[in-house]
N, C-alpha and C positions, 0 to 999 in steps of 0.2 A: 504494500500500500504506500503510495507516495504522499509525503507530507512536506510542506514548504514552510520555511521560517524566514522572517525578515525583521531586522531591528534597525532603527535609524534615530540619530540625534537630530532634532529639528532646527538646529542653529548652524550658522556658518562655521563656528569653531567647534569641530567635532571631537576635540581632545578634552574638553572641559565637560564637567557634569552639568547638563542642561536637560530641559524637557525633551523627551523622545517618545518613540513608539516601539512597542514590541508586537509582533503579529505572527500568526501562523494560519495555514490553510490546509484542509484535508479534503481535496476534491471528491474522493470516492464516497464520502459521507455527507458532502455538501456543507462543510463546516468552515467558517472563517472567524478568526478571533483578532481583535485589535484592542490594545490596552496602552495606557500611559506608563511611562517609566522615566525616572530621572537618572541619567548616567551619560557617560561618554559614548561615542559611536561603538567601540568594541564591547562595552558593557551592555548596550542595547542589543547587539547581535547575540552575545552569549545568553542574555536573559530571554530572548525569543526562543532559543533552543531549549533552555531549561523549562520555560513555561509550557512548551509543547510536551516535553517529556513528563512533566508533572501531570498534565492533563491526561495523557495516555495512561499513566499509572492510576489515576483516580477513576478512570472509565474502562475497566478491564473487559466488560461485555462488548464494547464497541471495537476493541482492538485485539480480542482474544485470537490466538493463533496467527496473528498477522505479523509479517516481516515488514518493518518500516524502512523505507528509503527516504531519509530526511535530506532535503535539498535546500541549499542556501547560496546566495550570491556573495556572501562574506568569505572571501578566499582565505584570509589569514586565519579566521576562526576554524574553517573546515580543515585546513591543513594542520593546525595545532591539535584539533580533536582527533584527527586520524594519525597523529604522530609523525607527520611528514615535515613539520616545521617546529623549531624550538618553542617551548612554552614560555611566554613572557610572564612578567609578574601578574598581569591580569589573568592570563590563561591558567597559570599555576593555582590561582584562587578558585577557578571554576571547574577545572579538569577532575578533581577528586569527586565532585558531585556527579559529573557526567559519567565517570567510571562506575559509580554506584548504580546509576540507571542502566548502564551497559550490562551489569550483572543480572538485572531483573527483566529487562526488555530486549527484544530482538530487533536491533536497528543498526543501520549504517548511515554515515553522513557523507554527502557528495556536494561538489560545487556545481552550480548552473549559472549561465549568464543572467544578468538582471532581467532582461526582457522575457526570460522563461520562468521567472519566479512567480508563481501563482499567488503567493502571500501578499504581493504588491498590488496585484490587479484589483482595482476598485477601492483600494485602501483610502485614497484621497477623496473618493466620492462618498465615503461614509460621513456621518455627522461628525463635527469636530469633537475632540475629547473635552469633557466638561471637568471643571475642578470638583473633586469630591473629597469628603472627609477621609482621613486615613482609614484603610480597611485592614482588618486582620485576615491575613492570607494563610495563617498556620492553622492546619486542621488538627485539632486534638480532642481530647475528651471534653464533653460539655461540662460547664461549671456545675458544681454540686450545689444543691439547695441547702441553705442553712437550716439546721434543725430548730424548730420552734419549741420553746420550753412547754412542758406539760401543763403547768399551772402559772397563772399570772404572778408576777413578783409583787411583793408588798413592801412598802417602804414607809419612811416617816411621814411622807406627804399624805398617806391615807389615814393617819392618826393612830397607827398601830404601834 
């Protein structure tokens, strides 16, 4: 199953952490995702890959028994993930997490020219990203309810 990832910093200075986009597309199931992310160009590219891998992990029924061919136009990221280029400081930070997913999921990562990256198609036609309050993206156990006391507390204000 082909999956496409795309990450972009939306400013002219792509080395600084600024507002950006992470996106992925899975044409076989008609899925396209676009989300905001603050980071440099390479961080946006890596985060698009990690977002897709997290989505696949969280949706095993949709991707069961599927071999994923992940395609990206971010050449440096692709070659670092495949071990064909040295891991820079940024890559060294993300590669352990990608290796973790490699143990769980059946995927390969390949480079494609930008014009063939389906994650870009229509991305700028979608409504602009809106500012939202910070969201918790960590999925853990639901918070436990506090146990209510069995009887009401009595105190000096009740005249006792």
